[in-house]
N, C-alpha and C positions, 0 to 999 in steps of 0.2 A: 504493500499499500504506500509506503514512504517513497519508493521508487517512482510510484504513479504521480504522486504530488510533485516531485522534482521534475518530472517530465512535463507536466502542466505548467510549472513555474517557468521552465526553460522556454517553453513554447509562447508564453506570455511576454517574455523579454523579447524573443525574436520577432514578436508581432509589433514591438514598438516601431514608431516611424523612425527612419534612419536619421533624420536630422535632430531627433531628440536624443537618440542613443549616442551619436558621435558628434554632438554639438561642439565639443571641445576641439574637434579637427576641422571645423569650418574655416574656410579661407576668407580673407578680406579682399573684396574687390576694390580697386583704386581707380582714381582718374588723375592723370598728370596733364596739367594746363601749361601750355607755352604761351605767355603774353608777348604782346608786340615790343620790340626794342630795335627797330631798324636793322642796320647792318651788324648788331653786336651779337650775332648768333651763337658765337663760341662760349659765351658766358653760361648759357643753358648747359651746354655739354660738359663744362667744367663742374657745374652743379651737380650733374648726374654722376660724372665721374668720381666725385668724392661722396656723394650720397649713397649710391647703389650698394657698395660694399658694407654699408651699416644696415641694410635691409635683409630680411630672411625670405628668400624666393618661395621657401615651403609655405609661408604664411599668406602669399599673395595669390588670389584668384584671378578673376578677369581684370585686365589692364585696359583702360580707355584712355585715348589720346585725344586732346582738343588744342587748337591754336588759332590765333588771329593774327593777321599782317605777318611779320617775319616769322612769328611762332608757328605759322601754317607749314613752313618748311620742315621744321622738326617734327610736327604732327605727322606729316607724309613719311618722313624717314622712319620713325618708329613704329607706325601703322604698318609699314612695309617689313620691318625687321624685328618688331617686338622689343620688349625691355629685358636685356639680360646682360650679364658681364661682357659677353662678346658684342653685343650690338652697341653698348656704350663705348667700349674700347675702339670699335670700327668707327664710331662717330667722332672721337678725338682726332681721327686721321682724316676722315671725309668731310666733316662740317668745317674744320679749320682751313680747308682749302678755298673757302669762299672769300673773295677779295672785297673788303668793305669799300674801297676806293670806287667801285662800280656804281654806288648809290650817292654818296656824300651825305653829311650830317649836319649841315648848317641850316637848320630848319628855319630860323628867323630870317636869314639872308634869302633863302629861296622864296619865301612867302612875300617878301618885299619886291622881289623880282617878278613874281607872278602878278602882283597888283599893278607893277609898271608895264605889263603886257609882254614879259619875256618868258619864253617857254622854258622851264626847267626840268619837265619831266622827260624821262628816258624811254627808249623803246623797250618793251617788256621782253623782247627776245634776248636782251643782254643776260638774262638769267637761265636761258634754255640749257646750256651745257652743264651748268651746276645742277639744275633740276633733274636732268637725265641721269647724273651720277647718283643722286640720292634715291631715285625711284627704280633701280635696276635697269638702268638704260631705257627709262620710259615704259617699262612692261609690268610694273607692279600694279596689282590690283588687290588692295587690302581686304580680305575677308575674315581673318582669324580674329582681329582686334577691333572692336567698335571704335570709331573716331568721328570727329566733327571738325571742319574747318569753317571759320565764319567770316563772311563778307557783308558789307553793307549794300543795300538796294539804292543805288544812285538815283534812279528815277523817282523814287519815293522820298527820299531824305534830302535831296539837292532842293535849295530854296533861294534860288538867285534870280535876278533880272536876266533873261535870256541873253546870251552872248557876253555877259559881264561876270564879275565876282561880286557884284553889288547885292547884299541881302534883299530878297523880295518880301520878307515877312509875312508870307502868304500860307505858311504851313505850322501846325502845332504837333509836338511830340509828346505823347503820354510816356513818362519816363518809367512808369510801373510795368507797362505791357509792351513798350517800343512800338505801339500803333501810331500812325501818323494820320493827321486830319487836315482837310482843307479848312482854313479858318472862315472863309466867306460862306461856304455852304455847310459846313459841319461834317461833310462826307468823310468816312474813312478811306484813306488813299492806299493803305496797306501796311506791312510790317517794315520796320527799318532794316531788317537784315535777313540773311539766308544761311541756313546750316547745310553745308555739304557733308553727306554723311553716307555710310554703307548700310546694308540692310541691318546689320547688328546694332548700329547706332540708332537708326530709326526706330528699332523695337523699343529701346528706352524712351526716345524723345516723343513717340506717339502716346506714351502713358500720360503725358501732360495735356490736358484738355487744350484745344487749339486757341480758345479765347484767353488762356492763361500762358501758353507757350510764347516765348519772346520772338522767335524767328520763323520764317517759312522753312520747310524741310525739302532739299533737293538731293536725290539719290546720286551716288557715285558708283557706276557699275563697270567702268572700263579704265585702263590706264590713261587714256586721253582725258577722261573726267577727272581723275586726280591731279593730273597736271594743270588742267583749267582751274580746279578749286584753289590751287596754290597761287596761281596768277591772280584770280578773283580777289583773294585776300591780301596780296601784296601791293595791289593796284591803287596805292593811296596818293592823295593829292601831295604834289612836290616831288614824289618818286616816279610814278607812272600814271598815264591816263586811264580812265575808266574803260572796262571792256564789257562787250555785249554777250549775253547768254546764247549759246549755240543750240540748246537743247531744251526748250520750255517744257516739253511733255515729261521731263524727268522729275518735276515737282509731285509731291504728296499732299493730299488734303486741300489743294486749291486748284482753281482752273489755272491752265498754262498762262504765265504772264505774257502780255503782249509784246512788252519792250523792256525787258529786264537787263539792267546794266549794273556792274559791280564797281565800288570805289574803295576797296580795301577793307580791312578789319576794324573799322573806326569804333564799333560797338564794344571792342574788348572782348572779354570771356563771358558774354552773355550766357553761353551754352553751359557753363558750370552750374548756374542756377537751375536750369531745366533738368540736367542729369540728376542733380541732388533732389529735386522734387520727385523724379521718377523712382529714385532709390535712395531714401534718407541715409541708409546705413553706408552708403558709398564714401570711401575715404579720399578726400580731394587734396591734392598737392599742386601748389601754384609756383611757377617760376617766373618771377616778375621783373620788369623793368623798373621804371619809375614814372611820376607824373610828367604830363607834357608841359613844356614852357608856356607861360602865360599867353603870349602872343599866339602860340600854335592852338592852345585849347580854344582861344576866342575865335580864331580863324574858323576852326572846324565847327564851332557851335553856331556861328553866324551864318555859314554857308550850308552846313550839313545837319544842323539841329543838334548834334551830338557833343554832350559835355562829356568829354572823355575822362576828365579828372573825377567828375561825380561817379561816372560809372565805375572807375577803379575804386573808389571809396566804398561803393556798396558791393562791389565784387568781392573785396577782401573778407567781407562778412561770410562768405560761403565756403571758404577754405578751412580745412583741418590744418594744413601746413602751407605756410607762404614763406618762400626764400626769395628775397629781393636784394639786388645789390644797392649800394648806397648811391644817393643822387651825385654825390661828388665823385664817386668812382666812374660812373657813367658819363657824367659831364667831361671828365679828363679824357676818356677815350674818344668822345664826340669831337673835341677840340684838336685831336693830334692824329697823326698818321697811325692807324690801328694795327697792331700785330696780333693776330688770332690766337696765338700762343699766350700772349699777356692776358687776353680776355679769359681763356681757359683757366688760367691760374687765379684770376679775379673771382670766377665762379667757385673754385675749389676753396678759397680763402672765405668766401662768403657763408658757405655751409659750415666750415669749421668754426667760424665765429659764432653763428646762431646755435649750433649745437652745443658749444662750449657754455654759452650763456643761456641755454635752454630757452630760446626765443624763437624756435622755428615753428611755433604753432599758430602763426598768423596774428595780424592785428586787427581788432574790432574797431573799425573806423566810422562807419556808418550803417546801421542797421536798415535794410530795406523794408520798412514796416509793412507795406502792402503785399509783399511777396514772401515774407517770413513764416507764413503759415504752410504746413504741409497740405498734400492734396485731400487728406481727411480733416483738415482744420486745427491739428495740433501745432505747438510752437517747435520750430525747427532748431532752436538755439542749442539743445543738448546734442544735436547732430553736427555741430560745427567746432572748429578749434580744438580737436581732440589729440592733436599730435601725431607723432610717428610710433608710439608704443605697440600698438597692435601688429605692426609689420616689421618692427625692429628685431635684430638678432639678440638673443637673451644675454 
């Protein structure tokens, strides 16, 4: 009889849901967000080169990659190669071959020239050889890792007198939803931005109701789509001109836009908010640049409605970990001839400093009150600024 009860007890244990029985072995899904920082890409690689050895790969589940502007380059690279000791080491070789002189970083001077009618924007094709290198010679179609690359919708956010850079003051941006409205009629003109993502990324983003989701969703199904997504995200004012959408039928949840054009990743990492709403348990790691200079921020706000610095303030609230270089450090690199190896070391030192000071868990700068509730209405605060403990080596 005792053997009978032992068998019954064992059967009861085996009948338990696997997630309850082995909860201690559950892996932590993470999101790595690469923010915009112009030509200073090697900083991010230095951060990962110093940070990754501190992480335990056995504790990490799905890894999501997101990026805006120059961060889209790194998003494409890691979506193609994954996050591993090998891919990070390869990045220290491949990404550091980018020549920052291709772009030029004197934003204030370039804006003044633009207002004087001098064209300072370059042909986007100057990036092609580098983009081919990081996307397996233009053959990569990322499917294993969810990712999203952000670009602003130029025809929606641009608010200028036609043929000029003078503000028209005819549109209004709802900063909580990134919907844009015509002031005169009150009509909604559309979303300020687009997420370029694969099927795996869309599965997350479509969990957020369309009325609450910040950007449109555009599928990336081919290697050409991936290359275009990066071009769309880096085509920012003073760097490259806006580019037109070649495949309007690739959008989800909305009719094909008639005249979609992209003008870079001005909305920063809006996508972090939507991924976090889709999965509050997601551990979010941001690798950031710094605030835009006052003249640059005013220029973008007056012409494209986007207050980049406010967006960055609110974005920081959604991170569990935020690693950002000092403004003084970035300004030094922008004023001088940039050696990518020096940027690499700057990224490494930034990680070491924040780990030593236990300050890598992000800064709460501006809580986005309208967005800070989960999809079921609970406060998201307990799911932010949690640090690296759950994925660190013991």
